[in-house]
C-alpha positions in Angstrom: 82.9 -3.3 54.0 79.9 -4.0 56.3 77.5 -1.3 55.4 74.3 -0.2 57.3 71.6 0.9 54.8 69.0 3.1 56.5 66.6 3.7 53.6 62.9 2.7 53.8 62.3 -0.9 52.6 60.8 0.3 49.3 64.2 1.6 48.2 66.6 -0.5 50.3 66.4 -3.8 48.6 67.5 -2.5 45.2 70.4 -0.6 46.9 71.3 -3.8 48.8 71.7 -5.7 45.6 73.9 -3.0 44.1 76.2 -2.9 47.1 76.5 -6.7 47.3 77.4 -6.8 43.6 80.3 -4.6 44.5 81.4 -7.0 47.2 80.0 -5.3 50.3 78.0 -7.0 53.1 74.8 -5.1 53.8 72.7 -4.7 57.0 69.3 -3.3 56.4 68.0 -1.1 59.1 65.3 1.3 57.9 65.1 4.5 60.0 61.8 5.6 58.4 58.6 3.7 57.4 56.5 5.2 54.7 52.8 5.2 55.7 50.3 6.5 53.0 47.5 8.7 54.1 44.0 7.3 53.8 42.3 10.7 53.2 44.0 11.9 50.1 42.3 14.8 48.4 43.7 16.6 45.3 41.9 19.8 44.4 40.8 20.1 40.8 42.8 22.9 39.0 44.5 23.7 35.7 47.9 22.6 36.9 50.9 23.3 34.7 53.0 20.5 36.2 53.4 17.9 39.0 56.5 18.3 41.2 58.0 15.4 43.0 60.8 15.6 45.6 60.2 12.0 46.6 59.5 8.7 44.8 57.2 7.7 47.7 54.7 10.5 46.9 53.9 9.1 43.4 53.9 5.5 44.7 51.1 6.5 47.2 48.9 7.5 44.2 49.0 4.0 42.8 45.5 2.5 42.9 43.8 5.8 43.6 41.3 7.6 41.3 43.5 10.7 41.3 46.3 9.1 39.2 44.3 8.8 36.0 43.3 12.4 35.9 46.9 13.6 36.5 48.8 11.4 34.0 48.5 13.9 31.2 50.6 16.5 33.1 54.3 16.9 32.8 56.2 15.7 35.9 59.3 17.5 37.3 61.1 15.0 39.5 64.0 15.7 41.8 66.1 12.7 40.9 66.3 9.3 39.1 64.3 7.4 41.6 61.4 9.8 41.7 61.5 10.0 37.9 61.5 6.2 37.6 58.5 6.0 40.0 56.6 8.6 37.8 57.3 6.5 34.7 56.1 3.4 36.4 52.9 5.2 37.5 52.1 5.9 33.9 53.3 9.5 33.4 54.9 10.0 30.0 56.4 13.4 30.2 58.9 13.2 33.0 61.9 15.6 33.5 64.6 14.9 36.1 66.1 18.1 37.5 67.7 19.7 40.5 69.0 16.9 42.6 67.2 18.1 45.7 64.2 20.3 46.6 66.1 23.6 46.4 67.6 22.6 43.0 64.2 21.5 41.7 62.6 24.8 42.8 65.3 26.8 41.0 64.8 24.7 37.9 61.1 25.5 37.8 61.8 29.2 38.5 64.2 29.3 35.6 62.2 27.3 33.1 58.5 27.8 33.8 56.1 30.8 34.1 53.8 31.6 37.1 51.1 32.6 34.6 51.0 29.0 33.2 49.1 27.8 36.2 49.7 26.3 39.7 52.3 23.7 40.4 50.9 20.5 42.1 53.4 19.5 44.7 53.0 15.9 45.9 55.0 15.3 49.1 55.3 13.7 52.4 54.4 15.4 55.7 58.0 16.2 56.5 60.2 17.8 53.9 63.9 18.8 54.0 63.6 22.0 52.0 61.3 25.0 51.7 60.3 23.9 48.2 56.9 25.6 48.4 58.2 28.8 49.9 60.9 29.2 47.2 58.4 28.9 44.4 55.8 31.2 46.1 58.4 33.9 46.6 59.1 33.7 42.9 55.4 34.3 42.1 54.3 30.8 41.5 51.1 29.3 42.9 51.7 26.0 44.6 49.2 23.4 45.7 50.9 21.1 48.1 49.2 17.7 48.8 50.6 15.5 51.6 50.3 11.9 50.6 52.2 10.1 53.3 54.1 10.4 56.5 57.5 8.9 57.3 57.4 7.3 60.8 60.6 7.0 62.7 62.0 3.6 63.7 62.3 2.9 67.4 65.2 0.4 67.1 68.1 -0.6 64.9 68.5 -4.0 63.2 70.5 -6.7 64.9 74.1 -6.5 63.9 74.0 -2.7 63.4 76.8 -2.3 65.8 79.1 -4.4 63.5 78.8 -2.0 60.6 81.9 -0.2 59.4 79.9 2.4 57.3 76.5 4.0 57.4 74.6 5.4 54.4 72.4 8.4 55.3 69.9 10.0 52.9 68.3 12.9 54.8 68.9 15.2 57.8 66.1 13.5 59.6 67.5 10.1 59.2 70.9 11.4 60.4 69.3 12.6 63.6 67.5 9.3 64.1 70.7 7.4 63.5 72.5 9.4 66.2 69.7 9.0 68.7 69.3 5.2 68.1 73.0 4.6 68.1 73.3 6.3 71.5 70.3 4.3 72.8 71.9 1.0 71.6 75.3 2.1 72.9 76.8 1.9 69.4 80.1 3.7 68.9 79.0 5.6 65.8 82.0 7.8 65.8 84.2 4.9 64.8 82.1 4.3 61.6 82.4 6.0 58.2 79.3 8.0 57.3 78.3 8.3 53.7 76.0 11.3 53.2 73.9 12.2 50.2 74.4 15.9 50.7 76.3 18.4 52.8 73.3 19.3 54.9 73.2 15.7 56.1 76.9 15.7 57.0 76.3 19.0 58.9 74.0 17.1 61.4 76.8 14.8 62.5 79.0 15.8 65.4 82.6 17.1 65.1 85.0 14.2 64.9 82.8 12.0 62.8 84.4 10.8 59.6 82.1 11.7 56.7 82.1 11.3 52.9 79.7 13.5 51.0 78.4 12.7 47.5 79.3 15.1 44.8 75.7 15.2 43.6 72.6 14.2 45.6 72.0 11.0 43.7 72.4 7.3 44.6 74.9 6.8 41.8 77.1 9.6 43.3 76.8 8.0 46.8 77.8 4.6 45.4 80.9 6.3 43.8 82.1 7.5 47.2 81.4 4.2 48.8 83.6 2.6 46.2 86.4 5.0 46.6 86.4 4.7 50.4 86.3 0.9 50.3 
């Protein structure tokens, strides 16, 4: 199949290689660009853990003075990519759990104690779940630090109209895809949409053909791409 990959460049190249090894042709058209903040400030506190719902957050710490003083903390990462990014940044105690922000929050609520100290949540400016709110309502103290913003693309890659399938990783990217497809006069309804989770598929209009990963992981998404192809 000709597949449109909408992930940011930091993650898209590895995914492209995986899809091409399965015989697909890939068109890279990132819908979001990751822009680190220049004014990062992480308050000093006796944190019980670092929470990651995105690999981009820990990547943005690389090369900063903050990273060295946080590496001793356990990391709770939402999925394999954020866990791998934490390992590469030098964290040694990394647990992968939850699959998405809501799942990670529930894991923390089930396995940690509010009295153990605040949770340091490293995130982007825009998040798809109420991760902080879920923990705070369960009695946890959360210090959220925004490390980057994801800026929306204003155009699609040449050849996007020729794709037979589109891979979508967030509700925001699904909305951007619909908007840009309309602007480029692309018949998106004729394409197959592979969605990382049900809340992404819910963004798409009635009549769109969707396939939803059984789990919110890239491996699960690749499974449904293989089955559909």
